[in-house]
N, C-alpha and C positions, 0 to 999 in steps of 0.2 A: 301594292308596292309602287305602281306607277302613279297612283293618286298621291301617295305620301311624297314621292319625288317631286311631283308637280307642286304640291303645297309648300315645299321647302324652296324649290328653285324660283318660282314666280316672285315671291316677295323679295328674295335675295337679289334677283335680276333687276327688279324695278327699283329697289333701294339703292343698288349700285349705280344704276342709270341716273337716278335723281342726284346722287352724291357727285358723280362725275360731271354732270351738266351744271350743277350749281358751282362746283369748284372751278370749272373752266372760266368762270367770270360772267357777270351779267351782260357785258357787251357782246360776248360771243354766243350767248344763249338767246338766239333770235326766235321770232315767232314760230317758225316752222318746227323747231324742236319742242316748244311748249305744246303746239297742236298735236304733234306726233305722240308726245308723252300722254296727253289727255286721251287720244284715240286708243293707244295701247292699253292704258289703264281701264278705259271703258270696255274694251273688248275682253280683257281679263275678267272684269266683274260680270259681264254677260255670260262668259264661259262658265264661271263658277255657279251663277244662278241656273244655268242650263243643267249642270251636274246635280244641283239640288232638286230641280224638277224631275230629272231622270230617276233619281233615287226615290222620290216621293211617288211618282207614277208606278214604279216597280212595286212599291209597298202596297199601293191601292189595288193594282191588278192582282197581286198575290192574295190580298185579303178578299177580293171579290170573286176569286176563282171558286167555282162550285165543284161538286163531285166528292169522291172519296178522299179522305185525308184533308177535308176543308174545315173541319170543326175540331177544336178551336182554330181560329184564323192563324195561318202560319207566321205572320209577322209578330203575333202576340205570344208565341211560344218561347218564353224566356224562363230559364231555370230560376226557381224561387218566386215566380209570380203566379197568381191564381188564374191561369189560362182557361180553366174550365168554367169560370164565371164571366167570361168576356161575352158581351152581347152586341157590341158595335165598335167602330173605330172613329177617331176624330183626327182631323188635320189641324195642327197648331201652327199659327203664323207668327205669334208674338210670344216671347222675345226671339226665339229661333224657329225656323220651319222644322216641323217634326211630325211624327206619326204616333198617336196615342191610342191605347186600347181602353174602351169604356167597360166598366164592370156593372154587374146587376144592381149594386147599391148606388150607382151614379158617379162613383169615383173613377179615376183613370190612372194609368201609368204609361210612361213614354217608352218607346222602343229605340233601338239603335239603327233602324232602317235608314234614316237620313242622318248622316254625320253632323253633329252639332257644331263643328268648327267651320262648316262651309258658309253659314249665314253671316257670321261676323267677318269672315274673309271677304265675302262679296260686298258687304257694307263698307269695309275699310278701303277696298279698291275703288268703290264708287265715290267715296269721299275724296280720295286722292285724285281721281279723275276730275271731279268737280273743282277741286283746288287748282289743278293745272289749267283747266279751261278758264277759271276766274282770273288767274294770273295773266293768261294770254289776253283776255279782254281788257283787263286793267292796263296792261302795257300798251295795247293798241290805243285806248282812249288817251293815255298820257302822251303818247307820241303825236296823236292828232291835235291835242290841245297845245302842245309846244311847237307845232308846225314842222315836226321832224318825221313826217310820214315816210316810212320806209318803202322800198320797192315792194310791189304786190307779190305775194307768194302763191 
């Protein structure tokens, strides 16, 4: 529930922040706000990537755990999937980070151990952060070229 709340509130917060800052006018939107926005977006992207790695590490640790009740691997026990034929696991990085179970015939199936929506969310936040930083750098270059160097922030 907390994760769902986080996934809804973060994009709404940043979208509202961007809309308010853009609406307030280009003159009032100085470099400090652009840098702050880039830092906030970068931090949010890193937080989401940390959640992805936490989910992935949990799945790997659970799969590697030995002892009783370790075969078939717990992350691969999905109703309707042939868990008794699982021989290994695989970590998928493209197109989204995920955990897949490899079967004896070489095929595999994905699990829901790593939520699939986190990778696109991290990528989107990263792109927004890069765009905000690029806008800040472009603005700085334009001011320097025009001789309108603003006070150092």
